[in-house]
DRENTORMAR-20102 format. One record per atom (N, C-alpha, C, O): x, y, z; residue in one letter; atom name. Coordinates in Angstrom, 1 decimal, always signed. Layout:
((X,Y,Z),'A','CA')
...
***
This chain:
((+17.8,+99.6,+101.7),'M','N')
((+17.0,+98.5,+102.3),'M','CA')
((+15.7,+98.4,+101.4),'M','C')
((+15.0,+99.4,+101.1),'M','O')
((+15.4,+97.2,+101.0),'S','N')
((+14.3,+97.0,+100.1),'S','CA')
((+13.1,+96.5,+101.0),'S','C')
((+13.2,+95.9,+102.0),'S','O')
((+11.9,+96.9,+100.5),'T','N')
((+10.7,+96.5,+101.2),'T','CA')
((+10.2,+95.2,+100.7),'T','C')
((+10.2,+94.9,+99.5),'T','O')
((+9.9,+94.3,+101.7),'Q','N')
((+9.4,+93.0,+101.4),'Q','CA')
((+7.9,+92.9,+101.6),'Q','C')
((+7.4,+92.8,+102.7),'Q','O')
((+7.1,+92.9,+100.5),'Y','N')
((+5.7,+92.8,+100.6),'Y','CA')
((+5.3,+91.4,+100.6),'Y','C')
((+6.0,+90.5,+100.1),'Y','O')
((+4.2,+91.1,+101.3),'I','N')
((+3.7,+89.7,+101.4),'I','CA')
((+2.7,+89.4,+100.3),'I','C')
((+2.5,+88.2,+100.0),'I','O')
((+2.1,+90.4,+99.8),'F','N')
((+1.1,+90.2,+98.7),'F','CA')
((+1.1,+91.5,+97.9),'F','C')
((+1.0,+92.6,+98.4),'F','O')
((+1.0,+91.4,+96.6),'T','N')
((+0.9,+92.5,+95.7),'T','CA')
((-0.1,+92.2,+94.5),'T','C')
((-0.2,+91.1,+94.1),'T','O')
((-0.8,+93.3,+94.1),'T','N')
((-1.5,+93.2,+92.9),'T','CA')
((-1.1,+94.4,+92.0),'T','C')
((-0.7,+95.5,+92.6),'T','O')
((-1.1,+94.2,+90.7),'H','N')
((-0.8,+95.3,+89.8),'H','CA')
((-1.8,+95.3,+88.7),'H','C')
((-1.9,+94.4,+87.9),'H','O')
((-2.6,+96.4,+88.6),'R','N')
((-3.6,+96.6,+87.5),'R','CA')
((-4.5,+95.4,+87.4),'R','C')
((-4.8,+94.9,+86.3),'R','O')
((-5.0,+94.9,+88.6),'L','N')
((-5.9,+93.8,+88.7),'L','CA')
((-7.3,+94.2,+88.2),'L','C')
((-7.8,+95.2,+88.6),'L','O')
((-7.9,+93.4,+87.3),'S','N')
((-9.2,+93.6,+86.8),'S','CA')
((-9.9,+92.3,+86.7),'S','C')
((-9.3,+91.2,+86.4),'S','O')
((-11.2,+92.3,+87.0),'R','N')
((-12.0,+91.0,+86.9),'R','CA')
((-13.4,+91.3,+86.3),'R','C')
((-14.1,+92.3,+86.7),'R','O')
((-13.7,+90.6,+85.3),'R','N')
((-15.0,+90.8,+84.6),'R','CA')
((-15.7,+89.4,+84.5),'R','C')
((-15.1,+88.4,+84.4),'R','O')
((-17.1,+89.5,+84.7),'F','N')
((-17.9,+88.3,+84.6),'F','CA')
((-18.8,+88.5,+83.4),'F','C')
((-19.3,+89.6,+83.1),'F','O')
((-19.0,+87.4,+82.7),'P','N')
((-19.8,+87.4,+81.5),'P','CA')
((-21.3,+87.8,+81.8),'P','C')
((-21.7,+87.5,+82.9),'P','O')
((-22.0,+88.5,+81.0),'P','N')
((-21.5,+88.9,+79.6),'P','CA')
((-20.7,+90.2,+79.7),'P','C')
((-19.7,+90.3,+78.9),'P','O')
((-21.0,+91.1,+80.6),'D','N')
((-20.2,+92.4,+80.6),'D','CA')
((-20.3,+93.1,+81.9),'D','C')
((-20.6,+94.3,+82.0),'D','O')
((-20.0,+92.3,+83.0),'R','N')
((-20.0,+92.8,+84.4),'R','CA')
((-18.6,+93.0,+84.9),'R','C')
((-18.0,+92.0,+85.3),'R','O')
((-18.1,+94.3,+85.0),'Q','N')
((-16.8,+94.6,+85.5),'Q','CA')
((-17.0,+94.8,+87.0),'Q','C')
((-17.7,+95.7,+87.4),'Q','O')
((-16.3,+93.9,+87.8),'V','N')
((-16.4,+94.1,+89.3),'V','CA')
((-15.2,+94.7,+89.9),'V','C')
((-15.2,+95.3,+91.0),'V','O')
((-14.0,+94.4,+89.3),'I','N')
((-12.8,+95.0,+89.8),'I','CA')
((-12.1,+95.6,+88.6),'I','C')
((-12.0,+95.0,+87.5),'I','O')
((-11.6,+96.8,+88.7),'S','N')
((-11.0,+97.5,+87.6),'S','CA')
((-9.7,+98.2,+88.0),'S','C')
((-9.7,+99.2,+88.8),'S','O')
((-8.6,+97.7,+87.5),'D','N')
((-7.3,+98.4,+87.6),'D','CA')
((-6.9,+98.7,+89.0),'D','C')
((-6.6,+99.9,+89.4),'D','O')
((-6.9,+97.7,+89.9),'I','N')
((-6.5,+97.8,+91.3),'I','CA')
((-5.0,+97.4,+91.5),'I','C')
((-4.6,+96.3,+91.1),'I','O')
((-4.3,+98.3,+92.2),'S','N')
((-2.9,+97.9,+92.5),'S','CA')
((-2.8,+98.1,+94.1),'S','C')
((-3.1,+99.1,+94.6),'S','O')
((-2.3,+97.0,+94.7),'L','N')
((-2.2,+97.0,+96.2),'L','CA')
((-0.9,+96.3,+96.6),'L','C')
((-0.4,+95.5,+95.8),'L','O')
((-0.4,+96.6,+97.7),'S','N')
((+0.8,+95.9,+98.3),'S','CA')
((+0.6,+95.9,+99.8),'S','C')
((+0.2,+96.9,+100.4),'S','O')
((+0.9,+94.7,+100.4),'F','N')
((+0.7,+94.6,+101.9),'F','CA')
((+2.0,+94.2,+102.5),'F','C')
((+2.8,+93.3,+102.0),'F','O')
((+2.4,+94.8,+103.6),'L','N')
((+3.6,+94.5,+104.4),'L','CA')
((+3.2,+93.4,+105.4),'L','C')
((+2.1,+93.3,+105.7),'L','O')
((+4.2,+92.7,+105.9),'P','N')
((+4.0,+91.7,+106.9),'P','CA')
((+3.3,+92.3,+108.1),'P','C')
((+3.7,+93.4,+108.5),'P','O')
((+2.3,+91.6,+108.7),'G','N')
((+1.6,+92.1,+109.9),'G','CA')
((+0.6,+93.1,+109.6),'G','C')
((-0.1,+93.6,+110.5),'G','O')
((+0.3,+93.5,+108.3),'A','N')
((-0.7,+94.5,+108.0),'A','CA')
((-2.1,+93.9,+108.3),'A','C')
((-2.4,+92.7,+108.1),'A','O')
((-2.9,+94.8,+108.8),'K','N')
((-4.3,+94.5,+109.0),'K','CA')
((-5.1,+95.3,+108.0),'K','C')
((-5.0,+96.5,+107.9),'K','O')
((-6.0,+94.6,+107.3),'I','N')
((-6.7,+95.2,+106.2),'I','CA')
((-8.2,+95.1,+106.4),'I','C')
((-8.6,+94.1,+107.0),'I','O')
((-8.9,+95.9,+105.8),'G','N')
((-10.4,+95.8,+105.8),'G','CA')
((-10.8,+96.1,+104.3),'G','C')
((-10.2,+96.8,+103.6),'G','O')
((-11.9,+95.4,+103.9),'V','N')
((-12.4,+95.6,+102.6),'V','CA')
((-13.8,+96.0,+102.7),'V','C')
((-14.7,+95.3,+103.2),'V','O')
((-14.1,+97.2,+102.3),'L','N')
((-15.4,+97.9,+102.4),'L','CA')
((-15.9,+98.2,+101.0),'L','C')
((-15.2,+98.5,+100.1),'L','O')
((-17.2,+98.1,+100.9),'G','N')
((-17.9,+98.5,+99.6),'G','CA')
((-19.3,+98.1,+99.5),'G','C')
((-19.8,+97.4,+100.4),'G','O')
((-20.0,+98.6,+98.5),'Y','N')
((-21.4,+98.3,+98.3),'Y','CA')
((-21.5,+96.9,+97.9),'Y','C')
((-20.6,+96.2,+97.5),'Y','O')
((-22.8,+96.3,+97.9),'N','N')
((-23.1,+95.0,+97.4),'N','CA')
((-22.7,+95.0,+95.9),'N','C')
((-23.1,+95.9,+95.2),'N','O')
((-22.0,+93.9,+95.6),'G','N')
((-21.7,+93.7,+94.2),'G','CA')
((-20.4,+94.5,+93.7),'G','C')
((-20.1,+94.6,+92.5),'G','O')
((-19.7,+95.1,+94.7),'A','N')
((-18.6,+96.0,+94.3),'A','CA')
((-17.3,+95.2,+94.0),'A','C')
((-16.4,+95.7,+93.5),'A','O')
((-17.3,+93.9,+94.4),'G','N')
((-16.1,+93.1,+94.1),'G','CA')
((-15.3,+92.7,+95.3),'G','C')
((-14.2,+92.2,+95.2),'G','O')
((-15.8,+92.9,+96.5),'K','N')
((-15.1,+92.6,+97.7),'K','CA')
((-14.7,+91.1,+97.8),'K','C')
((-13.6,+90.8,+98.0),'K','O')
((-15.7,+90.3,+97.7),'S','N')
((-15.5,+88.8,+97.8),'S','CA')
((-14.6,+88.3,+96.6),'S','C')
((-13.8,+87.5,+96.8),'S','O')
((-14.8,+88.9,+95.4),'T','N')
((-13.9,+88.6,+94.3),'T','CA')
((-12.5,+88.9,+94.6),'T','C')
((-11.6,+88.1,+94.3),'T','O')
((-12.2,+90.1,+95.1),'L','N')
((-10.9,+90.5,+95.5),'L','CA')
((-10.3,+89.5,+96.5),'L','C')
((-9.1,+89.1,+96.4),'L','O')
((-11.0,+89.1,+97.5),'L','N')
((-10.5,+88.2,+98.5),'L','CA')
((-10.3,+86.8,+97.9),'L','C')
((-9.3,+86.1,+98.3),'L','O')
((-11.1,+86.4,+97.0),'R','N')
((-10.9,+85.1,+96.3),'R','CA')
((-9.6,+85.1,+95.5),'R','C')
((-8.9,+84.1,+95.4),'R','O')
((-9.4,+86.2,+94.8),'V','N')
((-8.1,+86.4,+94.1),'V','CA')
((-6.9,+86.3,+95.0),'V','C')
((-5.9,+85.6,+94.8),'V','O')
((-7.0,+87.0,+96.1),'M','N')
((-5.9,+87.0,+97.1),'M','CA')
((-5.7,+85.6,+97.7),'M','C')
((-4.5,+85.3,+98.0),'M','O')
((-6.7,+84.8,+97.8),'A','N')
((-6.6,+83.5,+98.4),'A','CA')
((-6.2,+82.5,+97.3),'A','C')
((-5.9,+81.3,+97.7),'A','O')
((-6.1,+82.9,+96.1),'G','N')
((-5.7,+82.0,+95.0),'G','CA')
((-6.9,+81.1,+94.5),'G','C')
((-6.6,+80.2,+93.7),'G','O')
((-8.1,+81.4,+94.9),'R','N')
((-9.2,+80.6,+94.5),'R','CA')
((-9.8,+81.1,+93.2),'R','C')
((-10.6,+80.3,+92.5),'R','O')
((-9.5,+82.3,+92.7),'D','N')
((-10.0,+82.8,+91.5),'D','CA')
((-8.8,+83.2,+90.7),'D','C')
((-8.0,+84.1,+91.1),'D','O')
((-8.6,+82.6,+89.5),'T','N')
((-7.4,+82.9,+88.7),'T','CA')
((-7.8,+83.5,+87.3),'T','C')
((-6.9,+83.6,+86.5),'T','O')
((-9.1,+83.7,+87.1),'E','N')
((-9.5,+84.3,+85.8),'E','CA')
((-9.6,+85.8,+85.9),'E','C')
((-10.7,+86.3,+85.8),'E','O')
((-8.5,+86.4,+86.0),'F','N')
((-8.4,+87.9,+86.1),'F','CA')
((-7.3,+88.4,+85.1),'F','C')
((-6.5,+87.7,+84.7),'F','O')
((-7.4,+89.7,+84.9),'D','N')
((-6.4,+90.4,+84.1),'D','CA')
((-5.5,+91.1,+85.1),'D','C')
((-5.9,+91.5,+86.2),'D','O')
((-4.2,+91.3,+84.7),'G','N')
((-3.3,+92.0,+85.6),'G','CA')
((-2.4,+90.9,+86.4),'G','C')
((-2.4,+89.8,+86.0),'G','O')
((-1.9,+91.4,+87.5),'Q','N')
((-1.0,+90.5,+88.3),'Q','CA')
((-1.4,+90.5,+89.7),'Q','C')
((-1.9,+91.5,+90.3),'Q','O')
((-1.4,+89.3,+90.3),'A','N')
((-1.6,+89.1,+91.7),'A','CA')
((-0.6,+88.1,+92.2),'A','C')
((-0.5,+87.0,+91.6),'A','O')
((+0.2,+88.5,+93.2),'Q','N')
((+1.3,+87.6,+93.6),'Q','CA')
((+1.5,+87.5,+95.1),'Q','C')
((+1.6,+88.6,+95.8),'Q','O')
((+1.5,+86.3,+95.6),'L','N')
((+1.8,+86.1,+97.0),'L','CA')
((+3.3,+85.9,+97.1),'L','C')
((+3.9,+85.1,+96.4),'L','O')
((+3.9,+86.6,+98.0),'A','N')
((+5.4,+86.5,+98.2),'A','CA')
((+5.8,+85.3,+98.9),'A','C')
((+7.0,+85.0,+99.0),'A','O')
***
């Protein structure tokens, strides 16, 4: 039986010019019905991660895929 994830990231990284790394090498997978929370300090990349997940930010390295 294979697992069907609804969203996955693999080695996701996001940098803002000139040299601000906000997300570095994140790999995640979510199952249907999963409830998630995103916690972190100000400027840690929470909103950036959610924008990538929503498809609103496409300027990242790595993979992000909605199933």
